[in-house]
BAPA-707184 format. One line per 8 residues: their letters; for each residue x, y, z of C-alpha. Coordinates in nm, 2 decimals. Each point is the difference from the previous one (the first is absolute). Layout:
REM residues N
a = X:Y:Z ~ ...;
***
This chain:
REM residues 412
msetsaqa = -2.16:-2.28:-0.36 ~ 0.01:0.16:0.32 ~ -0.30:0.25:0.07 ~ 0.26:0.30:-0.05 ~ 0.08:-0.13:-0.35 ~ -0.36:-0.08:-0.08 ~ -0.07:0.39:0.07 ~ 0.28:0.09:-0.19;
taavteaa = -0.10:-0.23:-0.28 ~ -0.39:0.18:0.00 ~ 0.17:0.31:0.00 ~ 0.18:-0.10:-0.28 ~ -0.29:-0.11:-0.21 ~ -0.22:0.32:0.12 ~ 0.26:0.25:-0.11 ~ 0.07:-0.19:-0.32;
aaasgswr = -0.36:0.05:-0.11 ~ -0.01:0.34:0.08 ~ 0.29:0.07:-0.18 ~ -0.12:-0.19:-0.30 ~ -0.35:0.22:0.04 ~ 0.21:0.35:0.03 ~ 0.24:-0.13:-0.28 ~ -0.33:-0.07:-0.24;
raglagaa = -0.15:0.34:0.06 ~ 0.30:0.25:0.01 ~ 0.14:-0.23:-0.32 ~ 0.34:0.03:0.17 ~ 0.27:-0.21:-0.17 ~ 0.01:-0.22:0.32 ~ -0.03:-0.05:0.39 ~ 0.30:-0.16:0.18;
vgvvaaga = -0.13:-0.24:0.24 ~ 0.24:-0.23:0.15 ~ 0.02:-0.26:0.28 ~ 0.30:-0.07:0.20 ~ 0.09:-0.33:0.18 ~ 0.10:0.07:0.31 ~ 0.03:-0.36:0.22 ~ -0.35:-0.14:-0.02;
aagvaver = -0.12:0.33:-0.04 ~ -0.11:0.24:-0.27 ~ 0.07:0.38:-0.07 ~ -0.19:0.27:-0.23 ~ 0.10:0.26:-0.21 ~ -0.26:0.18:-0.19 ~ 0.12:0.35:-0.25 ~ -0.12:0.26:0.14;
ltvgrgmr = -0.14:0.17:-0.26 ~ -0.25:-0.27:-0.11 ~ -0.13:-0.09:0.33 ~ -0.20:0.20:0.23 ~ 0.11:0.11:0.38 ~ -0.19:-0.24:0.20 ~ 0.13:-0.28:-0.23 ~ 0.36:0.12:0.05;
rkarlald = -0.06:0.03:0.36 ~ -0.12:-0.38:0.01 ~ 0.34:-0.06:-0.19 ~ 0.23:0.13:0.25 ~ -0.21:-0.18:0.25 ~ 0.08:-0.31:-0.15 ~ 0.36:0.05:-0.03 ~ 0.02:0.12:0.34;
asgpygsl = -0.16:-0.33:0.08 ~ 0.19:-0.26:-0.17 ~ 0.37:0.17:-0.05 ~ 0.26:-0.15:0.20 ~ 0.22:0.30:0.00 ~ 0.14:0.12:0.34 ~ -0.15:-0.25:0.19 ~ 0.35:-0.12:0.08;
rgvpgkay = 0.11:0.03:0.42 ~ 0.27:-0.07:0.17 ~ 0.09:0.02:0.40 ~ -0.11:0.37:0.11 ~ 0.19:0.21:0.20 ~ -0.01:0.38:0.09 ~ 0.29:0.27:0.01 ~ -0.02:0.34:0.14;
aadgtely = 0.13:0.30:-0.20 ~ 0.21:0.30:0.22 ~ -0.34:0.21:0.02 ~ -0.18:-0.32:0.14 ~ -0.16:-0.09:-0.33 ~ -0.10:-0.35:-0.02 ~ 0.15:-0.23:-0.28 ~ -0.17:-0.29:-0.11;
yevddvep = 0.25:-0.32:-0.19 ~ -0.03:-0.35:-0.06 ~ 0.28:-0.24:-0.04 ~ 0.02:-0.30:-0.22 ~ 0.24:-0.23:0.17 ~ 0.21:-0.29:-0.14 ~ 0.05:-0.19:0.31 ~ -0.28:-0.21:0.13;
edatgtrr = -0.14:0.01:0.34 ~ -0.03:-0.28:0.23 ~ -0.25:-0.11:0.24 ~ 0.08:0.30:0.24 ~ -0.01:0.24:-0.28 ~ 0.36:0.06:0.10 ~ 0.21:0.08:-0.33 ~ 0.26:-0.25:-0.05;
rrlfgrka = 0.33:0.22:0.04 ~ 0.24:-0.23:0.16 ~ 0.18:-0.27:-0.18 ~ 0.25:-0.21:0.19 ~ -0.01:0.19:0.32 ~ 0.06:0.32:-0.19 ~ -0.19:0.30:-0.12 ~ -0.03:-0.04:-0.37;
papvtvvf = 0.06:0.33:-0.19 ~ -0.29:0.25:-0.07 ~ -0.08:-0.07:-0.34 ~ -0.02:0.25:-0.29 ~ -0.34:0.22:0.05 ~ -0.12:0.18:-0.31 ~ -0.23:0.31:0.10 ~ -0.25:0.14:-0.23;
shgyclnq = -0.12:0.31:-0.03 ~ -0.31:0.11:-0.20 ~ -0.11:0.31:-0.17 ~ -0.18:0.32:0.02 ~ -0.41:-0.09:0.08 ~ 0.09:-0.39:0.00 ~ 0.06:-0.26:0.29 ~ 0.20:-0.27:0.03;
dswhfqra = -0.23:-0.24:-0.18 ~ 0.15:0.20:-0.36 ~ 0.28:-0.26:0.07 ~ -0.27:-0.28:-0.09 ~ 0.18:-0.21:-0.28 ~ 0.34:0.02:0.17 ~ -0.10:-0.10:0.34 ~ -0.16:-0.29:-0.14;
alrgvvrc = 0.31:-0.10:-0.21 ~ 0.25:0.07:0.29 ~ -0.18:-0.19:0.29 ~ 0.19:-0.27:0.13 ~ 0.29:0.12:-0.16 ~ 0.15:0.27:0.20 ~ -0.11:0.20:0.30 ~ -0.20:0.31:-0.13;
vywdqrsh = -0.17:0.30:0.21 ~ -0.29:0.19:-0.15 ~ -0.12:0.31:0.16 ~ -0.24:0.31:-0.06 ~ 0.09:0.33:0.00 ~ -0.11:0.22:0.26 ~ -0.39:0.10:-0.04 ~ 0.00:-0.28:-0.32;
grsgrgve = -0.15:-0.35:0.05 ~ -0.02:-0.15:0.35 ~ 0.26:0.29:0.16 ~ -0.12:0.26:0.19 ~ -0.04:0.37:-0.09 ~ 0.27:0.20:0.03 ~ 0.01:0.15:0.36 ~ 0.24:0.31:-0.10;
qtesgrpv = -0.24:0.06:-0.32 ~ -0.37:-0.03:0.22 ~ 0.14:0.19:0.30 ~ 0.22:0.23:-0.17 ~ -0.17:0.04:-0.34 ~ 0.37:-0.03:-0.16 ~ 0.02:-0.17:-0.31 ~ 0.22:-0.30:-0.04;
sidtlggd = 0.35:-0.01:-0.11 ~ 0.22:-0.25:-0.16 ~ 0.24:0.02:0.29 ~ -0.28:-0.09:0.23 ~ -0.07:-0.31:-0.19 ~ 0.37:-0.08:0.02 ~ -0.04:-0.02:0.38 ~ -0.28:-0.20:-0.05;
lkavvdaa = 0.15:-0.28:-0.19 ~ 0.29:0.01:0.26 ~ -0.24:-0.05:0.28 ~ -0.12:-0.32:-0.19 ~ 0.31:-0.10:-0.04 ~ 0.08:0.00:0.34 ~ -0.32:-0.19:0.10 ~ -0.05:-0.29:-0.27;
apegplvl = 0.40:-0.05:-0.09 ~ 0.20:0.12:0.25 ~ 0.32:-0.18:-0.11 ~ 0.13:-0.18:-0.29 ~ 0.03:0.13:-0.38 ~ -0.24:0.19:-0.17 ~ -0.15:0.05:-0.35 ~ -0.21:0.34:-0.05;
vghsmggm = -0.23:0.01:-0.27 ~ -0.23:0.30:-0.05 ~ -0.24:0.08:-0.27 ~ -0.10:0.38:-0.08 ~ -0.05:0.18:0.35 ~ 0.16:-0.32:0.14 ~ 0.34:0.07:-0.19 ~ 0.02:0.36:0.13;
tvmafadq = -0.05:-0.17:0.35 ~ 0.29:-0.23:-0.06 ~ 0.21:0.31:-0.12 ~ -0.07:0.20:0.31 ~ 0.05:-0.29:0.21 ~ 0.39:-0.07:-0.16 ~ 0.00:0.39:0.01 ~ -0.04:-0.03:0.38;
hpelvrdr = 0.16:-0.29:0.11 ~ 0.30:-0.07:-0.21 ~ 0.19:-0.21:0.26 ~ -0.31:-0.22:0.00 ~ 0.04:-0.04:-0.38 ~ 0.35:-0.05:-0.01 ~ -0.02:-0.31:0.30 ~ -0.32:-0.13:-0.11;
vvgaalvg = -0.11:0.05:-0.34 ~ 0.09:-0.21:-0.24 ~ -0.24:0.06:-0.30 ~ -0.31:0.25:-0.10 ~ -0.24:0.02:-0.28 ~ -0.10:0.36:-0.12 ~ -0.36:-0.06:-0.19 ~ -0.17:0.27:-0.20;
tssgrlge = 0.13:0.29:0.23 ~ 0.19:0.29:0.00 ~ 0.32:0.18:0.18 ~ -0.17:0.39:-0.05 ~ -0.11:0.21:-0.26 ~ -0.35:-0.09:-0.01 ~ -0.14:0.33:-0.02 ~ 0.10:-0.03:-0.37;
vnyglpva = -0.27:-0.30:-0.07 ~ -0.20:0.07:-0.24 ~ -0.22:-0.30:0.05 ~ -0.10:-0.05:-0.41 ~ -0.17:0.38:0.02 ~ 0.07:0.28:-0.23 ~ 0.20:0.26:0.13 ~ -0.29:0.26:0.07;
gvnvvrrv = -0.19:-0.26:0.15 ~ 0.33:-0.12:0.26 ~ 0.04:0.39:0.07 ~ -0.36:0.05:0.16 ~ 0.05:-0.35:0.19 ~ 0.34:0.10:0.14 ~ -0.15:0.34:0.10 ~ -0.33:-0.10:0.15;
lpgvlkal = 0.00:-0.38:0.07 ~ 0.18:0.04:0.37 ~ -0.29:0.26:0.12 ~ -0.25:-0.20:-0.13 ~ 0.13:-0.35:0.19 ~ 0.04:0.23:0.30 ~ -0.36:0.13:-0.04 ~ -0.13:-0.35:-0.10;
gqraelve = 0.14:-0.14:0.33 ~ -0.17:0.22:0.22 ~ -0.31:-0.10:-0.11 ~ 0.06:-0.35:-0.03 ~ -0.33:-0.14:0.09 ~ -0.16:0.18:-0.30 ~ 0.26:-0.10:-0.25 ~ 0.00:-0.35:0.09;
rgrratad = -0.35:-0.02:-0.06 ~ 0.08:0.19:-0.36 ~ 0.25:-0.24:-0.05 ~ -0.25:-0.31:0.04 ~ -0.24:0.17:-0.24 ~ 0.23:0.05:-0.28 ~ 0.16:-0.33:0.04 ~ -0.01:-0.09:-0.39;
lfagiikr = 0.20:0.33:-0.05 ~ 0.24:-0.12:0.26 ~ 0.07:-0.33:-0.13 ~ 0.06:0.13:-0.34 ~ 0.30:0.23:0.09 ~ 0.16:-0.24:0.29 ~ 0.02:-0.24:-0.33 ~ 0.16:0.28:-0.22;
ysfatrdv = 0.22:0.05:0.30 ~ 0.10:-0.35:0.07 ~ 0.02:-0.21:-0.31 ~ 0.10:0.04:-0.30 ~ -0.09:-0.33:-0.17 ~ -0.35:0.05:-0.14 ~ -0.14:-0.35:0.06 ~ 0.14:0.00:0.37;
dpaiarfa = -0.19:-0.28:0.21 ~ -0.33:0.19:0.16 ~ 0.04:-0.20:0.31 ~ 0.36:0.13:0.03 ~ -0.12:0.37:-0.10 ~ -0.28:-0.02:0.25 ~ 0.25:-0.10:0.25 ~ 0.17:0.31:-0.07;
ermiegtp = -0.29:0.21:0.02 ~ -0.09:-0.14:0.34 ~ 0.31:0.06:0.19 ~ 0.01:0.39:-0.17 ~ -0.37:0.07:0.08 ~ 0.07:-0.12:0.34 ~ 0.23:0.29:0.08 ~ -0.19:0.24:0.13;
idvvaefy = 0.03:0.35:-0.14 ~ 0.18:0.18:0.29 ~ 0.24:-0.26:-0.01 ~ 0.04:0.07:-0.35 ~ 0.04:0.38:0.07 ~ 0.24:-0.05:0.29 ~ 0.24:-0.21:-0.24 ~ 0.01:0.18:-0.30;
pafqehdk = 0.25:0.33:0.12 ~ 0.24:-0.24:0.07 ~ 0.05:-0.15:-0.37 ~ 0.09:0.38:-0.10 ~ 0.25:0.05:0.28 ~ 0.18:-0.35:-0.05 ~ 0.36:-0.04:-0.12 ~ 0.18:-0.27:0.14;
taalsrfa = 0.27:0.00:-0.29 ~ 0.28:-0.03:0.22 ~ -0.12:-0.22:0.22 ~ 0.05:-0.27:-0.29 ~ 0.33:0.01:0.04 ~ -0.04:-0.22:0.34 ~ -0.09:-0.27:-0.28 ~ 0.31:0.00:-0.19;
glpvlvla = 0.20:-0.37:0.00 ~ -0.30:-0.14:0.11 ~ -0.22:-0.23:-0.26 ~ -0.31:0.22:-0.09 ~ -0.28:-0.05:-0.22 ~ -0.16:0.31:-0.18 ~ -0.32:-0.08:-0.20 ~ -0.23:0.23:-0.14;
geqdlvtp = -0.32:-0.02:-0.23 ~ 0.08:0.14:-0.36 ~ -0.32:0.21:-0.02 ~ -0.03:0.10:0.39 ~ -0.18:0.34:0.00 ~ 0.01:0.05:0.39 ~ 0.41:-0.09:0.05 ~ 0.10:0.03:-0.38;
sghseaia = 0.28:-0.25:-0.11 ~ 0.24:0.26:-0.01 ~ 0.00:0.05:0.37 ~ 0.13:-0.36:0.04 ~ 0.24:0.03:-0.27 ~ 0.18:0.31:0.16 ~ -0.02:-0.23:0.32 ~ 0.17:-0.27:-0.16;
ellpeaef = 0.29:0.26:-0.15 ~ 0.07:0.08:0.35 ~ 0.06:-0.37:0.06 ~ 0.18:-0.14:-0.28 ~ 0.01:-0.36:0.14 ~ -0.34:-0.03:0.05 ~ -0.25:-0.21:-0.24 ~ -0.23:0.24:-0.20;
vlvpdagh = -0.32:-0.16:-0.14 ~ -0.20:0.16:-0.19 ~ -0.35:-0.16:-0.04 ~ -0.17:0.07:-0.34 ~ -0.41:0.05:-0.02 ~ 0.03:0.05:0.40 ~ -0.16:0.30:0.24 ~ 0.05:0.11:0.29;
lvmlehpe = -0.12:-0.31:0.20 ~ 0.25:-0.25:-0.23 ~ 0.03:-0.25:0.31 ~ -0.40:-0.07:-0.05 ~ 0.00:0.06:-0.38 ~ 0.29:-0.21:-0.08 ~ 0.08:-0.20:0.33 ~ 0.16:-0.30:-0.18;
vvtdrlad = 0.30:0.28:-0.13 ~ 0.06:0.19:0.35 ~ -0.01:-0.35:0.20 ~ 0.26:-0.15:-0.24 ~ 0.23:0.30:0.06 ~ -0.08:0.03:0.37 ~ 0.10:-0.39:0.03 ~ 0.32:0.04:-0.20;
llartgav = 0.11:0.30:0.23 ~ -0.10:-0.20:0.30 ~ 0.24:-0.29:-0.16 ~ 0.29:0.26:0.00 ~ -0.04:0.09:0.32 ~ -0.02:-0.35:0.15 ~ -0.31:0.04:0.12 ~ -0.14:-0.29:-0.19;
paaatvgi = 0.22:-0.29:-0.17 ~ 0.11:0.07:-0.36 ~ -0.20:-0.19:-0.25 ~ -0.29:-0.05:0.25 ~ -0.37:0.03:-0.15 ~ -0.20:0.28:0.16 ~ -0.37:-0.06:0.01 ~ -0.16:-0.03:-0.33;
ygdtgsta = 0.23:0.27:-0.15 ~ 0.33:0.01:-0.10 ~ 0.32:-0.18:0.08 ~ 0.26:0.15:0.19 ~ 0.23:-0.17:-0.28 ~ -0.13:0.20:-0.26 ~ 0.21:0.28:-0.18 ~ -0.27:0.18:-0.21;
qpgg = -0.05:0.36:0.02 ~ -0.35:0.11:-0.12 ~ 0.04:0.33:-0.17 ~ 0.31:0.14:0.15;
***
């Protein structure tokens, strides 16, 4: 057993003892203490109501130390947006490298055709690691590019936002995607994959570069996203609560963004509260793997409050319904979690109605982070899309999930 595994196991034992004591004292029906296998390491899940704050903190630390999620890395690269923002991306290539590190791109004296490249765009307050399961399954099967949107992950803060104070627009993100494509996949067919804000980014890209979509894009996947009317989303709140949120939230976020250091200290102090909110709006499954829940929590809590404030107005103004026509006639996957409270499944259904040839998959018992909550469904349908585009051979096995010969269409 590794040192990390031993520490995690010790934390499990300590947490279980604390939970047991609290259980007896409180007379509650039960306390959930789970151990999640992750290779040789272990993770700890502790029910918040029956275990003290200190013990919950230890459980989070054990999960952080042992979880493998977000650990996959590729060949790094940098692209530069129109305003100079540095955009970080990584490439998972299929072709092996020779002794000099040069890609083997020549066959019998001729340059081999550029391979299909699948470009993954992540959502709001996440980063490229949110595609962990799909990345694990597709490694070595197809060339993939994963990038961090401006001000997220390893990318630089938006130059335009820091210098002028202007909020981000979805059109700006579409331009950023073009910069990444130019740098990481300047030639060859493309499959564009986007989750939530990443799907909106893909729509903006298509709106701005219809000729590139026509000439190079061979397929697209729009996961848990929306083409507009996000101002009507109720986030599972009663009408009165939604009206208050819509009225005050933009101003509140702007004010908080101007006091970022103070707010960040407050976020750390109320980590348990934020963890509960994040879980509610990320997942629908009650028994979601606690290591995955903690992984999502880390990504979201790692997004500075001023970045949250900079991006929020873009969603209220977003409308790229007309841009969907750029994908007409192409293989398209539209997939959503049935219980998504952030970009409700009705928005995906509206997209599918405008793209009648698209495959529409509604995943039962799934929330906004469907690619983490039900990775086997997302990867299976994505593998099928890649087979239809010719990116991978038909009937090929993709990683530990899916089979490109599969015809199952869960929930849809």
